[in-house]
N, C-alpha and C positions, 0 to 999 in steps of 0.2 A: 691669928698671925697676918699680917697683910705686907707682900713684900711689894715692892713695885723694878721697874726696870734701872730704875739709878742703882736699885744698889748692888748689884754686880758690879760696877764702876766705882763702889764706893771706898773710901778709907773704913770708913767703921765697919761695916760689914761681918761679921760672923762669919760664913760659909756653915755655919750649921741648923740641923733642924727643927732646934729646940724653942728660939730663938734667934729677931734678925740684926740687930746690931746693938752696941755698947749703949748708948744711947736713948736708941728705942726700942724694947726688948723684943716688942707687938708689930713695931712697924707701926710706919702712917697713917691714917687716911686718906688722904694731900694724892693728888699725883704727885705733887714733890715735895721732897723731905726740905726744911727749915737748914738742917745741917748738915745736908750732903756733902763729902768732900774727895774730891776726884781724887783715884789712886791714878797713879802716875803706870806703874808696872802693871798695872790691870788693865789698862787700856792701851798702852804697850806689845800685851803679849795675845789682845784680844781679835780671833784674826775674823777681819769683815766680809760676812757673812752678804751674801746677796742671791734674790729669787731667778728662779732658772733665765734666761734670754738678756740678763743684766751682770753688766762687773763695773769692780772700781776703778774710775781716770782717778789718779787724788783723792780728793774730797769727796766728790760727787758719782751719785749714783747714776752711770747712766744709759738706756740699751743697747745690746749686739747690734752688730752691722749681722742682717742675712747676708747669707751668701748666697750670689744670682747665679753658682754653675752648680750641677748635681757634682757628685765625689767620681761620678762617666765626664765624666764632660771636664770637669780639671782635671782630668788625666791624662786626656786628647789633647786637651792646653798645652799643658806640661811637653807632650809628647812630639807636638810638632806644633809648635810658636816658633818664629825663629829668634824670641827673648832665651828662648830656653835651647836651640838645635843651633844657633846662628847658620838658620840654609830654611829658601820659600820651600814652604809644605808644596807649594802646585811643581817649583821646579827647580826642584831644589841647585838654586845658587845663591853664592853663599855672601853672606851680608859680611860690612867690614865691622869689627869687634866695639867702633864710638855708638858711644847713648843716641838709639832712635826712638823717640817720640812718635812717629809715625811712623806705621812700618808698610813698606812700598818696594814691589821688587822691581830694577830697573828693566828686567829680563822678558817676565811675564804677566806684570802690574796687578798683583794681589797685594793684597796691602789692608790694615789694619792699627785703627789707630789707639793709642794705650786711653 
């Protein structure tokens, strides 16, 4: 029996161990089946598998962005950055609640851009 990858998504696939499909009980010898009929339910229910380090974005498989900070560095940023705390990490100046693209403290000069 020769089952090709399209068999799992075909309306004619029997899901049996004894024969592949109703039209080609022993499978096909080519890479494409001339009688392939897409099974829309099988396609919708099928989970999109992706290799480690990649994710699906729409119908495209793209590499994951690697995080440039370690977990400890991320925790420090969450604990100290004015975006999360609202205060300067050096002098404790309170920033205005307006969104900032460049974080610069008017009191001590501390700054960081996003």
